[in-house]
C-alpha positions as CSV (number, residue, x, y, z in Angstrom):
1,M,35.6,65.4,-37.1
2,K,34.6,68.9,-35.8
3,K,37.5,71.2,-35.1
4,Y,37.6,74.3,-32.8
5,K,40.2,76.9,-32.2
6,I,40.7,78.1,-28.6
7,A,42.8,81.0,-27.4
8,A,44.1,80.3,-23.8
9,V,45.1,83.6,-22.1
10,F,46.8,82.5,-18.9
11,G,47.0,85.9,-17.3
12,D,48.7,86.4,-13.9
13,G,49.0,84.9,-10.5
14,I,47.2,81.5,-10.2
15,G,46.0,81.9,-13.8
16,T,49.2,80.2,-15.0
17,E,48.4,77.3,-12.6
18,I,44.7,76.7,-13.2
19,I,44.4,77.2,-17.0
20,P,46.9,74.5,-18.0
21,P,45.0,71.7,-16.2
22,G,41.8,73.1,-17.5
23,I,43.2,72.7,-21.0
24,E,44.1,69.1,-20.2
25,V,40.4,68.5,-19.2
26,L,39.2,70.2,-22.4
27,Q,41.5,67.9,-24.5
28,R,40.3,64.8,-22.5
29,A,36.7,65.7,-23.3
30,A,37.5,66.3,-27.0
31,E,39.1,62.8,-27.1
32,M,36.0,61.3,-25.5
33,F,33.5,62.9,-27.8
34,D,35.5,62.8,-31.1
35,F,36.2,66.4,-31.8
36,K,39.4,68.3,-32.0
37,L,40.6,71.3,-30.1
38,H,43.5,73.5,-31.3
39,V,44.7,75.6,-28.4
40,D,47.1,78.5,-28.7
41,E,48.5,79.9,-25.5
42,F,49.1,83.6,-24.7
43,D,51.0,85.2,-21.8
44,W,49.0,88.5,-21.8
45,G,48.1,90.3,-18.6
46,A,49.7,92.5,-16.0
47,G,53.0,90.7,-16.3
48,Y,53.0,91.4,-20.1
49,Y,52.1,95.1,-19.2
50,K,55.2,95.4,-17.1
51,M,57.4,94.4,-20.0
52,H,55.5,96.0,-22.9
53,G,53.3,98.8,-21.5
54,D,50.0,97.1,-22.4
55,F,48.0,94.0,-21.4
56,M,48.1,92.6,-24.9
57,P,49.7,93.4,-28.2
58,A,48.3,96.3,-30.4
59,D,46.7,93.7,-32.6
60,G,45.6,91.5,-29.7
61,L,41.9,91.8,-30.4
62,N,42.4,91.0,-34.1
63,I,44.3,87.9,-33.0
64,L,41.5,86.8,-30.7
65,K,38.9,87.4,-33.3
66,G,40.0,84.3,-35.2
67,Y,39.2,81.9,-32.4
68,D,35.9,80.1,-31.5
69,A,36.3,80.9,-27.8
70,I,38.7,82.4,-25.3
71,Y,39.7,80.5,-22.2
72,F,41.0,83.0,-19.7
73,G,42.6,82.9,-16.2
74,A,42.8,86.3,-14.5
75,V,44.8,89.5,-14.7
76,G,46.3,91.6,-12.0
77,L,49.4,92.0,-9.9
78,P,50.0,93.9,-6.7
79,D,52.5,96.3,-8.3
80,V,50.3,97.2,-11.2
81,D,47.6,99.8,-10.8
82,D,44.4,97.8,-10.2
83,T,42.3,100.1,-12.4
84,L,44.2,98.9,-15.5
85,P,43.3,95.2,-15.8
86,A,39.6,96.0,-16.5
87,M,40.3,99.0,-18.7
88,M,43.1,97.4,-20.8
89,Y,42.0,93.8,-21.0
90,T,38.7,92.6,-19.5
91,F,36.3,95.4,-20.5
92,K,38.2,95.9,-23.7
93,V,37.6,92.2,-24.8
94,R,34.0,92.1,-23.5
95,T,33.0,95.3,-25.3
96,H,34.8,94.8,-28.5
97,F,33.4,91.3,-29.0
98,K,29.9,92.3,-27.8
99,Q,29.9,89.8,-24.9
100,Y,26.9,91.4,-23.5
101,V,25.9,88.5,-21.3
102,N,27.8,87.6,-18.2
103,Y,26.7,84.1,-17.2
104,R,27.5,82.9,-13.6
105,P,26.0,79.7,-12.2
106,V,25.6,79.5,-8.5
107,K,25.3,75.9,-7.4
108,L,26.2,74.0,-4.3
109,L,28.3,71.0,-5.3
110,P,28.0,67.5,-3.8
111,G,30.2,67.1,-0.7
112,I,30.6,70.8,-0.1
113,D,29.0,72.4,3.0
114,S,27.5,75.9,2.4
115,P,28.3,78.5,5.1
116,L,24.5,78.8,5.3
117,R,23.1,76.7,8.1
118,N,20.5,74.2,6.9
119,K,20.8,75.0,3.2
120,G,21.7,72.2,0.8
121,K,22.0,71.6,-2.9
122,D,18.3,71.8,-3.4
123,E,18.2,75.3,-2.0
124,I,21.3,76.7,-3.8
125,D,21.0,76.3,-7.5
126,F,20.5,79.4,-9.6
127,V,22.1,81.5,-12.4
128,I,23.0,85.2,-12.4
129,I,22.8,86.9,-15.7
130,R,24.6,90.2,-15.6
131,E,24.4,92.8,-18.3
132,N,28.1,93.0,-19.4
133,N,28.6,96.0,-21.7
134,E,26.6,98.9,-20.3
135,G,25.3,100.1,-17.0
136,E,27.7,101.4,-14.3
137,F,30.9,100.0,-15.7
138,V,31.1,101.9,-19.1
139,Q,33.8,104.2,-17.7
140,N,32.0,107.3,-18.9
141,G,33.3,110.0,-16.5
142,K,36.2,112.1,-15.5
143,I,38.0,113.7,-12.5
144,L,38.3,117.5,-12.5
145,Y,40.7,119.5,-10.3
146,P,41.7,116.5,-8.2
147,G,44.1,118.4,-6.0
148,E,41.9,121.4,-5.3
149,S,39.0,122.1,-2.9
150,R,36.7,122.2,-5.9
151,G,37.7,118.8,-7.1
152,L,35.0,116.5,-8.4
153,A,34.6,113.1,-10.0
154,T,31.9,111.6,-12.1
155,D,31.0,108.2,-13.5
156,T,27.8,108.2,-15.6
157,S,25.9,104.9,-16.1
158,V,24.6,104.2,-19.6
159,F,21.5,102.1,-20.3
160,T,20.1,101.6,-23.8
161,R,16.9,100.0,-24.9
162,K,18.8,97.6,-27.2
163,G,21.3,96.7,-24.4
164,I,18.5,95.9,-21.9
165,E,16.3,94.1,-24.4
166,Q,19.0,91.7,-25.7
167,V,20.2,90.6,-22.3
168,A,16.6,90.3,-21.0
169,H,15.7,88.0,-23.9
170,F,18.7,85.8,-23.2
171,A,17.7,85.6,-19.5
172,F,14.1,84.8,-20.2
173,R,15.1,82.0,-22.7
174,L,17.4,80.6,-20.1
175,A,14.6,80.7,-17.4
176,R,12.3,78.9,-19.9
177,S,14.9,76.1,-20.1
178,R,15.2,75.8,-16.3
179,R,12.4,76.3,-13.7
180,K,10.7,79.1,-15.5
181,R,11.2,81.8,-12.9
182,L,13.1,85.1,-13.4
183,T,13.9,87.8,-10.9
184,N,15.0,91.3,-12.0
185,V,17.3,92.6,-9.2
186,T,17.2,96.4,-9.4
187,K,17.4,99.6,-7.3
188,S,14.9,101.7,-9.1
189,N,13.4,103.2,-6.0
190,T,16.5,105.4,-5.6
191,L,18.0,105.3,-9.2
192,I,14.7,106.7,-10.4
193,H,15.8,107.4,-14.0
194,S,18.3,104.7,-15.2
195,L,17.0,101.7,-13.3
196,A,13.4,102.7,-13.6
197,Y,14.0,102.6,-17.4
198,W,15.8,99.2,-16.9
199,D,12.7,97.9,-15.1
200,R,10.3,99.2,-17.7
201,V,12.1,97.6,-20.7
202,I,12.5,94.3,-18.9
203,A,8.8,94.3,-18.0
204,E,8.0,94.8,-21.7
205,V,10.2,91.9,-22.6
206,A,8.6,89.7,-19.9
207,E,5.2,90.0,-21.7
208,Q,6.7,88.0,-24.5
209,Y,7.4,85.1,-22.1
210,P,4.0,84.4,-20.4
211,D,5.2,80.9,-19.4
212,V,8.0,82.4,-17.2
213,E,7.1,83.8,-13.8
214,Y,8.5,87.3,-13.6
215,G,9.3,89.2,-10.4
216,K,11.3,92.3,-9.3
217,M,13.4,92.6,-6.2
218,Y,15.4,95.5,-4.9
219,V,19.1,94.6,-4.4
220,D,19.1,95.1,-0.6
221,N,16.3,92.5,-0.3
222,A,18.0,90.2,-2.8
223,S,21.3,90.4,-0.8
224,A,19.4,89.3,2.4
225,S,17.6,86.6,0.4
226,F,20.8,85.1,-0.9
227,V,21.6,84.4,2.8
228,L,18.2,83.6,4.2
229,R,16.3,82.0,1.4
230,P,18.4,81.3,-1.7
231,E,15.8,78.7,-2.9
232,V,13.5,81.5,-4.2
233,F,15.9,82.2,-7.1
234,D,16.1,80.4,-10.4
235,V,17.4,83.0,-13.0
236,I,18.5,86.4,-11.8
237,L,18.9,89.3,-14.2
238,S,20.7,92.4,-13.1
239,T,22.9,95.3,-14.1
240,N,26.7,95.3,-14.6
241,M,27.7,96.4,-11.1
242,I,24.9,94.9,-9.1
243,G,25.4,91.6,-10.9
244,D,29.1,91.7,-10.3
245,I,28.6,92.1,-6.5
246,L,25.8,89.6,-6.2
247,S,27.7,86.9,-8.1
248,D,30.6,87.0,-5.6
249,L,28.0,86.7,-2.8
250,G,26.6,83.8,-4.7
251,G,30.0,82.2,-4.9
252,A,30.5,82.7,-1.1
253,I,27.3,80.8,-0.2
254,T,28.5,77.8,-2.3
255,G,31.6,77.5,-0.1
256,S,34.4,79.2,-2.0
257,L,35.0,81.6,-4.9
258,G,37.4,79.0,-6.1
259,L,34.5,76.9,-7.2
260,C,32.8,79.5,-9.4
261,A,32.8,79.7,-13.2
262,S,31.6,82.4,-15.6
263,G,31.1,83.1,-19.3
264,N,31.3,86.4,-21.1
265,I,29.0,85.5,-23.9
266,N,28.1,86.8,-27.4
267,P,25.0,84.8,-27.9
268,E,24.9,85.4,-31.7
269,K,28.4,83.9,-32.0
270,E,29.4,86.8,-34.2
271,F,32.6,87.1,-32.1
272,P,34.3,84.7,-29.7
273,S,33.0,84.4,-26.1
274,M,35.4,84.4,-23.1
275,F,35.2,81.9,-20.2
276,E,36.9,82.5,-16.9
277,P,36.8,81.7,-13.2
278,I,35.5,84.6,-11.1
279,H,38.1,84.5,-8.3
280,G,40.8,86.8,-9.7
281,S,44.6,86.3,-9.9
282,A,45.2,85.7,-6.2
283,P,48.9,86.5,-6.3
284,D,49.3,85.7,-2.6
285,I,48.9,82.0,-3.2
286,A,50.5,81.8,-6.7
287,G,53.2,79.3,-7.2
288,K,52.1,77.1,-4.2
289,N,50.0,74.5,-6.2
290,I,47.1,75.0,-3.7
291,A,44.7,77.0,-6.0
292,N,41.4,75.5,-6.5
293,P,41.1,74.7,-10.3
294,I,37.3,73.9,-10.2
295,G,36.2,77.4,-11.2
296,A,38.5,77.3,-14.2
297,I,37.5,73.7,-15.1
298,W,33.8,74.5,-14.8
299,S,34.4,77.5,-17.0
300,A,35.9,75.1,-19.5
301,A,32.6,73.2,-19.4
302,L,30.6,76.4,-20.1
303,L,33.0,77.0,-23.1
304,L,32.2,73.6,-24.6
305,E,28.5,74.0,-24.1
306,H,28.6,77.4,-25.8
307,I,30.5,76.1,-28.9
308,G,28.1,73.2,-29.4
309,E,29.5,70.3,-27.4
310,P,26.9,69.9,-24.5
311,K,27.7,66.2,-23.9
312,A,31.4,67.0,-23.4
313,A,30.4,69.8,-21.1
314,E,28.2,67.5,-19.1
315,T,31.0,64.9,-18.6
316,I,33.2,67.6,-17.2
317,I,30.5,68.7,-14.7
318,N,30.1,65.0,-13.8
319,G,33.8,64.8,-13.1
320,I,33.7,67.9,-10.9
321,E,30.7,66.6,-8.9
322,R,32.2,63.2,-8.5
323,T,35.4,64.8,-7.2
324,T,33.8,67.0,-4.7
325,A,31.5,64.2,-3.6
326,S,34.6,62.0,-2.9
327,G,35.6,64.4,-0.2
328,L,38.8,65.7,-1.9
329,K,39.1,69.4,-1.2
330,T,41.7,72.2,-1.7
331,K,42.8,74.5,1.1
332,D,40.1,77.1,0.5
333,L,37.5,74.4,1.4
334,G,39.4,73.1,4.4
335,G,41.2,70.3,2.7
336,N,44.8,69.6,1.7
337,A,44.5,68.5,-1.9
338,N,46.6,70.4,-4.4
339,T,45.7,71.8,-7.8
340,R,47.1,68.9,-9.7
341,Q,45.3,66.3,-7.6
342,I,41.9,67.9,-8.1
343,A,42.4,68.1,-11.9
344,D,43.6,64.5,-12.1
345,H,40.5,63.3,-10.1
346,I,38.1,65.3,-12.4
347,M,39.6,63.6,-15.4
348,K,39.5,60.2,-13.7
349,Y,35.7,60.6,-13.0
350,M,34.7,62.1,-16.4
351,G,32.3,59.8,-18.0
352,T,32.0,57.4,-15.2
């Protein structure tokens, strides 16, 4: 029997409500497909920071390194500086474990109405691949003389050939397994150095995948196309910041950010990858049992697919789709089902 070690980092807010049922779903899938999951739980995050002065212990990264994957909720609380979660947890993990691919599926689920008029599941089905370690979010900058009239602030983006090439190869391989179309979303007409270089390297990689239709689109056009013609997209490849923004827009057109999953992936599996819903800690609804667990449970499916259990991942997706098709919805989708009810129905429908 195959055995896997999973680190479950609950985080803050609704993270403590959606990750536990996600673990139950994972364990149900393991039972169905005859493998074993050993899950260790960690209470790291902004709450931990308030008690200990950091978002994880000093040896936290070394602890996580021993796992096959990380299952993560969200970090952040209203009374903790909102610049700290990324710096002291999320970016720290992504960078240290070379999780250079951020994988975010955008798919309209059965039984869910998109806010887009006349757009259904055949028109909204694509994946955003976001470069996850470089670009605009490297925190390479400083603030000088903040209280003076000469004050200035800088953040300098970093793009390397290796960083661009490795995420581009991942995206093209993914497109090859889907509908064989890749769109590079860029802004090189104004960022004429960094993103012109980004475009150039991606175009060179594209030549190695002649079976994949390659196109380039500026982010302003892409944003409009998400709303007006999402059907033109299959795999989108973009930079750290552009991809971050577009993936939330992608989540919105599927009906709710509560539905949306993501993976921070180290494709070579030299380090553990981390899987999380995209919606954040949502402290305003924490403790009410109304959070939508689908994004977290879909993230669990991505986790299983990554570690080598695609059939188990598929049965979770089946459970999600059967649940949404049944008409059962949480408050964010206009329904009155609670977190527990959604998770129970997903497990009920898994494999059926």
